[in-house]
MDTraj code that builds the backbone (N, CA, C; nanometers):
import mdtraj as md
import numpy as np

residues = "MET PRO ASN ALA PHE ASP LYS ILE LYS GLN ARG MET GLN LYS ALA LYS ASP ASN ASP GLU ARG VAL ILE ILE THR GLU SER ASN TYR GLY VAL VAL GLU THR HIS VAL LEU LYS ILE THR ARG VAL TYR ASP ARG TYR ALA ILE GLY VAL THR THR VAL ILE ASN ASP ASP GLU THR TYR HIS VAL LYS TYR SER ILE ASN TYR GLY SER LEU LEU VAL ALA GLY PRO ARG GLY LEU LYS ILE ILE TYR GLU GLY ASP ASN SER PHE VAL".split()
xyz = np.array([
    [1.8636, 0.1223, -4.4340],
    [1.9020, -0.0035, -4.5536],
    [1.7121, -0.0011, -4.5882],
    [1.7490, -0.0057, -4.7447],
    [1.6165, 0.0120, -4.8282],
    [1.5641, -0.1032, -4.8482],
    [1.3787, -0.1901, -4.7744],
    [1.3709, -0.2867, -4.7818],
    [1.3260, -0.3307, -4.8982],
    [1.2738, -0.3959, -4.8974],
    [1.1757, -0.4886, -5.0457],
    [1.0705, -0.3766, -5.0578],
    [0.9828, -0.3187, -4.9794],
    [0.9079, -0.2405, -5.0548],
    [0.9149, -0.1381, -5.1599],
    [1.0676, -0.0055, -5.1143],
    [1.0706, 0.1211, -5.1498],
    [1.0683, 0.1089, -5.3548],
    [1.1221, 0.0246, -5.3980],
    [1.0871, -0.0029, -5.5133],
    [0.9700, -0.0236, -5.5701],
    [0.8853, -0.0993, -5.4952],
    [0.7414, -0.0767, -5.5598],
    [0.7010, 0.0222, -5.5488],
    [0.7099, 0.1008, -5.4125],
    [0.6702, 0.2267, -5.3360],
    [0.7255, 0.3497, -5.4021],
    [0.7992, 0.3568, -5.4834],
    [0.8861, 0.4429, -5.5634],
    [0.8429, 0.4467, -5.6729],
    [0.8218, 0.3194, -5.7853],
    [0.7160, 0.3350, -5.8929],
    [0.5981, 0.3737, -5.8967],
    [0.4781, 0.3127, -5.7830],
    [0.3520, 0.3942, -5.7184],
    [0.3784, 0.5343, -5.7056],
    [0.4483, 0.5632, -5.6859],
    [0.4895, 0.7533, -5.6648],
    [0.4961, 0.7657, -5.7696],
    [0.6036, 0.7611, -5.8622],
    [0.5810, 0.7829, -6.0284],
    [0.4387, 0.7671, -6.0718],
    [0.3775, 0.6900, -6.0704],
    [0.2610, 0.6672, -6.1557],
    [0.1493, 0.8004, -6.0823],
    [0.1610, 0.8204, -5.9636],
    [0.0743, 0.8844, -5.8898],
    [0.0932, 1.0481, -5.9597],
    [0.2722, 1.0608, -5.9449],
    [0.2930, 1.1404, -5.9712],
    [0.2702, 1.2557, -6.1501],
    [0.2794, 1.0911, -6.2276],
    [0.2943, 1.1104, -6.3859],
    [0.1811, 1.1478, -6.4008],
    [0.0410, 1.0535, -6.3074],
    [-0.0920, 1.0973, -6.3675],
    [-0.1413, 0.9611, -6.4222],
    [-0.0324, 0.8557, -6.4410],
    [-0.0254, 0.7193, -6.5212],
    [-0.1353, 0.6667, -6.5078],
    [-0.2236, 0.5712, -6.5694],
    [-0.2920, 0.4582, -6.4964],
    [-0.2234, 0.3376, -6.4876],
    [-0.2658, 0.1959, -6.4056],
    [-0.2455, 0.1597, -6.3557],
    [-0.3140, 0.0230, -6.3613],
    [-0.2862, -0.0995, -6.4402],
    [-0.3895, -0.1869, -6.4710],
    [-0.3253, -0.3048, -6.3280],
    [-0.4560, -0.3870, -6.3152],
    [-0.4123, -0.4636, -6.1469],
    [-0.4788, -0.5772, -6.2702],
    [-0.3995, -0.7099, -6.2679],
    [-0.4678, -0.8490, -6.2847],
    [-0.4622, -0.9023, -6.1504],
    [-0.5523, -1.0048, -6.1274],
    [-0.5508, -1.0876, -6.0184],
    [-0.6351, -1.1908, -6.0390],
    [-0.5786, -1.3489, -6.0321],
    [-0.6260, -1.4659, -6.0402],
    [-0.7012, -1.5415, -5.9068],
    [-0.8466, -1.5167, -5.9202],
    [-0.8513, -1.5941, -5.7894],
    [-0.9381, -1.7172, -5.7989],
    [-0.9727, -1.8111, -5.7851],
    [-0.9909, -1.9184, -5.7997],
    [-1.0919, -1.9895, -5.9205],
    [-0.8983, -1.9028, -6.0303],
    [-0.9538, -1.8916, -6.1618],
    [-1.0101, -1.8122, -6.2865],
    [-1.0441, -1.7155, -6.1879],
    [-1.1310, -1.6042, -6.2344],
    [-1.0216, -1.5487, -6.2318],
    [-0.9950, -1.4654, -6.3786],
    [-0.9083, -1.3083, -6.4176],
    [-0.9917, -1.2216, -6.3575],
    [-0.9698, -1.0930, -6.2884],
    [-0.9940, -0.9585, -6.2571],
    [-0.9393, -0.8942, -6.3389],
    [-0.9859, -0.7547, -6.3871],
    [-0.8798, -0.6811, -6.4123],
    [-0.9665, -0.5402, -6.3802],
    [-0.8792, -0.4637, -6.3478],
    [-0.8871, -0.3146, -6.2992],
    [-0.8339, -0.2142, -6.3357],
    [-0.8374, -0.1206, -6.3794],
    [-0.7836, 0.0365, -6.4616],
    [-0.8209, 0.1113, -6.3160],
    [-0.6824, 0.1477, -6.2539],
    [-0.6696, 0.2499, -6.1466],
    [-0.5920, 0.3913, -6.1848],
    [-0.6586, 0.4476, -6.1065],
    [-0.5317, 0.6096, -6.0751],
    [-0.5360, 0.6259, -5.9341],
    [-0.3663, 0.5983, -5.9201],
    [-0.2867, 0.5714, -5.7650],
    [-0.3367, 0.7564, -5.6962],
    [-0.3617, 0.7202, -5.6071],
    [-0.3940, 0.8720, -5.5931],
    [-0.3411, 0.9050, -5.4379],
    [-0.2705, 0.7966, -5.3708],
    [-0.2356, 0.7960, -5.2276],
    [-0.1050, 0.6780, -5.1959],
    [-0.0262, 0.7223, -5.1637],
    [0.1312, 0.5993, -5.1844],
    [0.1806, 0.5997, -5.0403],
    [0.1927, 0.5403, -4.9883],
    [0.2399, 0.4591, -4.8297],
    [0.3281, 0.3795, -4.8422],
    [0.4262, 0.3382, -4.7524],
    [0.5512, 0.2829, -4.7301],
    [0.4896, 0.1388, -4.7683],
    [0.3538, 0.0979, -4.7247],
    [0.3324, -0.0917, -4.7215],
    [0.2020, -0.0704, -4.8705],
    [0.1865, 0.0299, -4.8231],
    [0.0495, -0.0319, -4.9724],
    [0.0140, 0.1231, -5.0385],
    [-0.0725, 0.1353, -5.1560],
    [-0.1111, 0.2217, -5.2308],
    [-0.2903, 0.1923, -5.2258],
    [-0.3344, 0.3586, -5.2533],
    [-0.4622, 0.3434, -5.2919],
    [-0.4567, 0.3958, -5.3894],
    [-0.5657, 0.3834, -5.5065],
    [-0.6140, 0.3946, -5.6565],
    [-0.7882, 0.3953, -5.6684],
    [-0.8049, 0.4343, -5.7523],
    [-0.9320, 0.4735, -5.7569],
    [-0.9808, 0.4069, -5.8928],
    [-1.0913, 0.3446, -5.8960],
    [-1.1380, 0.3224, -5.9964],
    [-1.2751, 0.3524, -6.1097],
    [-1.3163, 0.2965, -6.2246],
    [-1.4568, 0.3816, -6.2198],
    [-1.5165, 0.2642, -6.2881],
    [-1.6491, 0.2664, -6.2262],
    [-1.7232, 0.1502, -6.2361],
    [-1.8641, 0.2173, -6.3320],
    [-1.8955, 0.1786, -6.4307],
    [-2.0038, 0.2146, -6.4786],
    [-2.1123, 0.1471, -6.5659],
    [-2.2201, 0.1441, -6.4774],
    [-2.3362, 0.0441, -6.4571],
    [-2.4695, 0.1355, -6.5436],
    [-2.4857, 0.0285, -6.6432],
    [-2.6080, 0.2038, -6.7112],
    [-2.5736, 0.3143, -6.7346],
    [-2.6573, 0.3737, -6.6711],
    [-2.6459, 0.5596, -6.7064],
    [-2.5314, 0.5559, -6.5215],
    [-2.5393, 0.4944, -6.4174],
    [-2.4371, 0.5512, -6.3428],
    [-2.3059, 0.4588, -6.3346],
    [-2.2914, 0.5882, -6.2593],
    [-2.1200, 0.5910, -6.2554],
    [-2.0503, 0.6016, -6.1121],
    [-1.9627, 0.5039, -6.0705],
    [-1.8882, 0.4965, -5.9407],
    [-1.7561, 0.5265, -5.9499],
    [-1.7066, 0.5481, -5.8600],
    [-1.5792, 0.5510, -5.7975],
    [-1.5216, 0.4857, -5.7298],
    [-1.4321, 0.3867, -5.6911],
    [-1.4291, 0.2738, -5.6650],
    [-1.2791, 0.2613, -5.5391],
    [-1.2479, 0.2786, -5.4788],
    [-1.1068, 0.2794, -5.3621],
    [-1.0542, 0.0942, -5.4054],
    [-0.9481, 0.1154, -5.4155],
    [-0.9004, 0.0204, -5.4003],
    [-0.7213, 0.0185, -5.3763],
    [-0.7533, -0.1072, -5.2982],
    [-0.6000, -0.0727, -5.2483],
    [-0.5492, -0.2252, -5.2354],
    [-0.3798, -0.1279, -5.2697],
    [-0.2434, -0.2523, -5.3539],
    [-0.1496, -0.2405, -5.2384],
    [-0.1389, -0.4010, -5.1703],
    [-0.0581, -0.4297, -5.1075],
    [0.0577, -0.5038, -5.1347],
    [0.1591, -0.4178, -5.1165],
    [0.3037, -0.4375, -5.1540],
    [0.3584, -0.5558, -5.1679],
    [0.3303, -0.6245, -5.0140],
    [0.3349, -0.7384, -4.9702],
    [0.2761, -0.8363, -5.0988],
    [0.1881, -0.8494, -5.1075],
    [0.0595, -0.9300, -5.1996],
    [0.1219, -0.9351, -5.3406],
    [0.2177, -0.8470, -5.4200],
    [0.2973, -0.8559, -5.5123],
    [0.3728, -0.9289, -5.5110],
    [0.4711, -0.8991, -5.4159],
    [0.5882, -0.9808, -5.3488],
    [0.5871, -1.1482, -5.3624],
    [0.4819, -1.1641, -5.2887],
    [0.4587, -1.3168, -5.3174],
    [0.3538, -1.4267, -5.3900],
    [0.2965, -1.3424, -5.4808],
    [0.1872, -1.3259, -5.5618],
    [0.2302, -1.4606, -5.6809],
    [0.3299, -1.4895, -5.7052],
    [0.3747, -1.5925, -5.7967],
    [0.2997, -1.5455, -5.9494],
    [0.3217, -1.6365, -6.0148],
    [0.2594, -1.6495, -6.1724],
    [0.1063, -1.5961, -6.1903],
    [0.0497, -1.6667, -6.0629],
    [-0.0946, -1.6511, -6.1024],
    [-0.1892, -1.5464, -6.0382],
    [-0.0861, -1.4895, -5.9099],
    [-0.1422, -1.3658, -5.8293],
    [-0.1750, -1.2255, -5.8635],
    [-0.1447, -1.1317, -5.8031],
    [-0.1593, -1.0355, -5.8360],
    [-0.0589, -0.9434, -5.9457],
    [-0.0875, -0.9057, -6.0072],
    [0.0291, -0.8450, -6.1512],
    [-0.0004, -0.6529, -6.1712],
    [0.0723, -0.6263, -6.1551],
    [0.0375, -0.4855, -6.1675],
    [0.1282, -0.4712, -6.3287],
    [0.0782, -0.3664, -6.3866],
    [0.1054, -0.3048, -6.5674],
    [0.1123, -0.1516, -6.5360],
    [0.2381, -0.0632, -6.5545],
    [0.1784, 0.0581, -6.5252],
    [0.1797, 0.1256, -6.7249],
    [0.1143, 0.2525, -6.7202],
    [0.0133, 0.2918, -6.8501],
    [0.2484, 0.3397, -6.8885],
    [0.2120, 0.2978, -7.0142],
    [0.3553, 0.3176, -7.0998],
    [0.4831, 0.1702, -7.1110],
    [0.4378, 0.1247, -7.0095],
    [0.5666, -0.0034, -6.9856],
    [0.5065, -0.0902, -7.1259],
    [0.5901, -0.1712, -7.1488],
    [0.5787, -0.2735, -7.1875],
    [0.5499, -0.4040, -7.1266],
    [0.4240, -0.5051, -7.0996],
    [0.3903, -0.5683, -7.0307],
    [0.4457, -0.7359, -7.1061],
    [0.5170, -0.7178, -7.2593],
    [0.5613, -0.8533, -7.2587],
    [0.6864, -0.8383, -7.2524],
    [0.7921, -0.7983, -7.1421],
    [0.8890, -0.8010, -7.1378],
    [0.9297, -0.8223, -7.0254],
])
top = md.Topology()
chain = top.add_chain()
for i, resn in enumerate(residues, 1):
    res = top.add_residue(resn, chain, resSeq=i)
    for name in ("N", "CA", "C"):
        top.add_atom(name, md.element.get_by_symbol(name[0]), res)
traj = md.Trajectory(xyz[None], top)
């Protein structure tokens, strides 16, 4: 029997397999943060991606975990994901 995470996991796996970028936005305390990730690992309840941070002449690759449960309970101001090629206005 499929659970609520299966659809999210399948879409994360597709993004990883197709080397798609993923935009993550989250709103904490009225401040919106946005990260662009490449998904590197997909698990049953979470996925891991890597984002690139550039600070002056230094570049860092920072891991970012995406908990599927956070996506399901986030509501309108919480965690949101936009996959490369998807229409975010639909």
